Structures are given as C-alpha cells and as structure tokens.
N, C-alpha and C positions, 0 to 999 in steps of 0.2 A: 664041601658041596660037590657032588659028582658031575655037575654040568654048569654052564654059564647061563645066568638068568638075564632078565631084561635090564637095560641100562637105567631106566627110571625107577627111583626109589622114593618112597614116602617116609619122611623123618619127623619125629616129634620134636619141635623146636626147643621145648623146655628141657628135655632129657638127652637129646641126640640119638635116641634109640629108633630103629626102623619100625614102621608099622605096616601091617598087612591088611588093614580093614579099609583102606582108601582114604584115611584121614591124615592130616599132617602136611608139612611143607614138601613140595615137589623138588627133588634133587636128581642129579645124574651121577651114577657111579661108573667110573671109567674102568676099562680093561687094562690092568696094570702092565702086562707084558707088552702089549702093542704100544702103550704110551711110552714105555721105557725105550723101545727100539726107535720110535720116532724122535725121541729126545737125545739119542746117542750121537755124539759128535764123532762119528767114525772117520777113519782115513779112507783113502781111495781103495785100498786093498780089501777093506772090510765091507764095502758097499754091497757086494754080491751076497755076502752072508746075511746082511741085514734084510735084504729084499726076500731072500729065501725063507728066513725066519718068519717074516710077516705072512707069507703065503702058507707056511706050515701051521702057524697058530690059527689062522682063520679056518683051515681045513679041519683041524682037530675040533674046533667049536662047532662047525657044521656037522661033523660026524657024531657029536654027542647026541643030538636030536635031529636027525635028517629031515623029519617031517614038520619041524617047528621052526618058524622064522622068528629071529630075535634081534633086538636092537643092541648095538654096541657103541660105546662112547669112549674115545681116547683123545686126550689132550697132551700136546707136547709141552715140555717144561718151558717156563717163561724165558729162560736163558738160551733156548735152542736157536742156533743160527739158521736163518732162512737162506738156503742156497740150493744149488742144483742137485746135490745129493739127497736133500730132503724131498725135493720134487720127485726124484726117481723112486724113493721109498713109498711115497703116497701113490704113485702110479702102480707100483707092485702090489700095494694093499688093495686097490680097487680092481685089479686085473682079473682075478679068479671069477669064474661064472657063478659061484655061490655067494659073492659079495656084491651088494648094491649100495652105492653112496646115497645118503639122504641128508636133508637139511637139519640144522639145529632145532628149528621150530617144530619140525615133524617128530624129532626124537623127544622133545620136551612134552609134546602132546600124545606120545605113544602110551601103550599099556604099561602100568606099573607092575613091579615084581611082587609075587606073593611069597617070596622067600626072604627070611630075615638075614640081614647082612651084619657083618662085624662092625661095631661102632668105631669110627675113625677118631684117633686122638687129636688133640689141638695142634694146629699147624704152628710152624715157627716163622715169625715175621720180624723184620727189623723194627727197632724201637720207634722210629719216626712213623712208620706205617701204622703200628698199633696206636700211637698217639693220635694220628689223623682219624683212624676209624672211631676211636672212643670219643673224640671231641665232636665229631659230626653226629654220632649217635646221641650224645648228651644234648646237643643243640636241638635236634629233632624232638627229643623228649620235652625239653623246656618250651618248645614252640606249641606243643599240643594244647595247653589251656587257652592260649590266645586264639589259636585256630578254631577251637570249639566255641569261642565266644562270638564268632562271626556266623553269617548265614551260609557261608560256603567254605567249610574247612579244607576241602580238597584243593580249592584254588590257592589257599594260603600255602599249603605244602608244595603245590606244583611250582610256586614261585622260587623255591630254593632247592628242590630235589634234583633238577637237571645238573647241578654242580657236583653231585656226590660221585657218580661213576667216573667222570673225567678226573676227579681228584685221586682216584685209586687206579688209574690207568697203569697197565703193565709197562708202558713205555716211559713212565716217569720214575725218577729215582725217589727213594724214601724222603729225602729233604724236599723235593718238588711236590710230593704228595702232601707233606705236612703244610707247605705253603698254600697249596690249593684248598686244603681243608680249613686253614685259617681264614681264607677269603669267605668260604661258606659260613663258618661260625660267626664271622663279623656281620654278615648279612642278616643272620638270625638275631644277633644282638641288637642291630639297628631296628628291626621290626619290633622287638620286645620293648624298646624304649620309645616307640612312636606314639604312645598314649601318655600324655603328660598334663599336669595341672598348670595353668597359666599363673604367673605371679600376681599377687594382689596387695594393695596397700591395707593399712589398718582398718578394721571394720568396727563401727559403733553399733552396739546392740542395746536399745533402750526398752525393749519389750520383754516380757516374761517368756513369750514364745514367738517364734518367727521362722521364716524360710531363709536359710543361709545359702546364698548363691555361690556356686563353684564353677568356674570356667575351665573346661577340659578340652584340649586339642587332640584330635586324632589324625595322624599323618599317614595312616594306612589307606589302601585302595578299597577297603571294605568297611561297612558300618560294623561297630563293635558294641556288644551289650556288656555293661559293667555295673558293679555295685560301688556306691560312693558313700563315704562316711567321714566324720571328723573325730580326731583323737585329741581331746583337750588335756592340758596338764593340771587342770583343777576340776574337782567334781561339781563345782557350782554351775558348770555348763554341761548339759546332756544332749547328745545327738542321736537321732534315729536314722539308721542307714537308709539311703535311697536305693532301692533294689531294682535290678534289671533296667537300667537306663540306657537308651540307645544313643550312641555317639555317631554323628554323621561322618562319612568318609571325607578325608581331605578338608576338614573344617573344624570349627570350635563350637561346642555345645555347652549351654549353661544348665547345670543340674542344681535343683533346690533341695537342700537337706534340712528336714525339720529339726529345730533345736529348742531347748527350754533352758532358761537362765534363772538363777536364784542369787539375789544380792548384786553387788557391784564389785568391780575390780578389773585389772588388765591381766589377761591370760594368753598363753601361747597355744595355738591349735594347729595340729598336723592334718593335712589332707591325705586321705587314703583311698586309692582307686584299685579295685580288685576285680578279677573275673568271678563268675558265679560259684566256682569251686574253690575260691580263696586265693588264687595266685595273684600276688601283688604286682600291679603294673606301674604304680608310682606312689611313693610315700615320702618324697623328698622335699615337698613344699610345706612351709609353715606360714601362719599369719597371726598378727596380734589382734585380739578382740577386746574392745573396751566395753565391758558390761556395765550398764547403768539401768538395771532392771527396776529400781525404785523410782526412777524418773517417770515411768509410765503412770504410777499412781499419783505422783505429784502433779503431772501435767493434766491428768484426768480431773483431779480436784480443782485445779485452777480454772480449767475450762468449765467445769460444773458450776463453780462459784461465779464465774463471769456471766454465764447464762442465767443463774439465779438472780444476780443483780439486775440484769436486763429485764427479767420477769417482774421483779419488785418495782423497778422504775416504770414499767409499763402500767402496772396496776395503779401506782400513785398518780401517774399522769391521767389515767382514765377517771379516777375519783375526783381529781381537781377539775377536770373538764366538766364532769357531771355537776359538781357544786357550782361552777361558774354559770352553767346553763340554767340551773335553778334560780340563781340570783337575777340573771337577766330576765327570766320569765316573770319573777315577782315584781321587778321594777316596771315591766311592761304592763302588768295588770293594774298597778297603782296609777300609772299615768292614764290609762284608759278610763278608770273610775273617776278621776278628777275632771276629765274632759266631758264625761257624761253629766256631772253635776252642773257644770257651767252652761251647758245647753239647756237644761231644765229651767233656769232662772231668766232667760231671755224672753221679751213680749212676743205674743202670737200675732200673726198678720191681720186677722179679723178684728181683734181688739184695737189695734193701732189705727184702723180706718175710722172709728167712732170718736176719736179724740177731738177736743175743741179746736185744734189748729187745722181741721179739715175744711178749707175755704170753699170748696165747690158746693157742698151740701148747704152750707150756711147762706151762700149767695142765692141759691134757689129758693130757700124758704123766705128770704127777704123780698124777693121779687113777687112771690105769691101774695105776700101780705100787702104790698103796695097796690096790686091789682084789687 
C-alpha cells in the first residue's frame, strides 16, 4: 500500500476479513512503527534517536497525502514501563505542527478505511487467559435462553457483563484473570439454577383426568416464562405440557399440568421446567404418584346407588303416606254416615208437644168443661 490509510477498519467477525462496504465490526488498526518505538524500553542514550524517529515517521505519513487528514492509532505494548522516557517520546510525537492529538472515542467514531487490510493472525495468549476468555464466553452463551425468557433480556446481561472487562485487565496476571472469570461464571451458574421445582410428597390420583399442581420457585429479579411438563416412567400416565407459564419474580408460582391416567399403580414422575426454546432449567425433582383411576368409577357407582336408594325410599314413603290418607278419609266418611242415621231416628219437637203427658193443654180443657 503506497500510503497510510485511516485507523478505523471494518471487519467481518465470522471470517476476520476486512470489509469496505461499511458493514462488520468496528476495529482500530494501529501504525506498527510508531507502536514499536513507544514500546521500546530504550536506554538514556537512545532516547534522542527514538524521539527523532517518531517525528520522521509522522512527517513521511503527512507527505504521502499532504491535503488529506488521516487518523492514526498506536498502542504501546502491555509490558511497557511507564516512565519519564515514555513521556518524552509522547511529547515528541505530538510536537510537530502536522500532528494533532485526539481522543479514543473520536478515533472510534471517525471515518473507516476503504482499503482492504491484511488479515491479522491469531494472537498468542497465556493458557489461563484463554481459559478465562472461553469460560466467560460460554457462560454468556448459556445465559441467553434464560435472558430471552424474561421481559428484559438486556437487564439480565447487564447484571453480569460489568465483571468481564475487569477480569481481562492488563494489570492482572493470567491466574488473576482466571480467578476473576471464575467469579463471573459462578454468578451465571447461580442465575441458571434460580428456577427450581419445590419438593412434594406423594400425590394420589383417583381421577382419569386432572390438573397436576407443580410449585415452582423463581429467585431471579425478573418474571420468567417457562414450559412445564411431567415425565412419567410408566405410559399409563400421560401429561400435556403447560406452555408459556409466567413465574413471578422472587416468589413461588403453582402451575397446573393436565394429566390423564389409565388404570392403577404407583409410578415415578419427573418434573421438567424449560424455556420456550427447550433449554432445561430444572429436571432434578421427582415425585411418587399413586394412581387409582378405577376408584372414580367405583365412587361414582356408590354415590349413584346411594341416591337411587334415597329416590326409591322417597317414592315408597310417598305411596305409604297416600294410602294412609285414603284410609283415614274412608273411616271419616263411615263415621259421618253413622251419625246421620242416628239423627234421623230421634222425635221431632212438634210431635213431642202433642203427647199425652202435656199437662198444660189438658188442664185447660178440663177447666172449660167445668164451666
């Protein structure tokens, strides 16, 4: 390349190749010569040479395209000693009139190059550093299904990502980086185990179909939507998954799973709680189910027989009451008829007054005859 291009480069994350169409991840490509001189742990006698070399390099870059302003990025090696000599070199780098210092954020937001760059090979890192990076990347990947099951995935990631960059700090040794990464991965593991099924005693199932209650605890700070099902070890019990059930944050929620039973027997059932995309949150709990599906028919028959007997007893009682009322009515009619006959045989009042023992009339007649 006959000239030095811009510091900002767009890179395809999948291939590592540079792109010139504005797509891809934003990276900064450093000017290697300047970075090497800044990282050079020179002696006092070489200090002037280093400062003059920095001035010469920037002059050559400016001369390549005098009318074109370009951003340059140079980073000293991590092992570079920060001392007075490094300060003098930086002052020499910024002293020419054709050089202006700028901030990191301004360089990151600057124009990207339209010139393809040579792909950089993989860097060499200590084993502990590689382990720290891979373990944290794996933890973030495993956290994704749980985060997507909440209403605010960004908040879930924000609760753990602040620990990533400090874990890879240049001031830390590889073993310290690994220890810091272990803390972060442990935090993610705790979050992944925060949705659990509460233990339960044996469950009696006497119906052919029922709603099977499952008590689930969510210790996260966010509500979570999950799918809940039962895995029986016997095909006589069938379960229909309860889909998209919301678990309240920092609490326990009862989810009812529809089940169907055939026959009787004791079987072991495993609770299974997953996210909507199938990631298993908990499948460690089991419960014994005592199926007595035939009891439902027996109990129904007994209850039906009982009510049938009550119905027959009611009918019998009604018939007996009706018969008794008829007998009472018949006896009442006979008594009334007998009383009526007795009344007809008694003498009438006018006939009784003409009887011979009526002394008043007799005396009157006698008196008249005497006169």
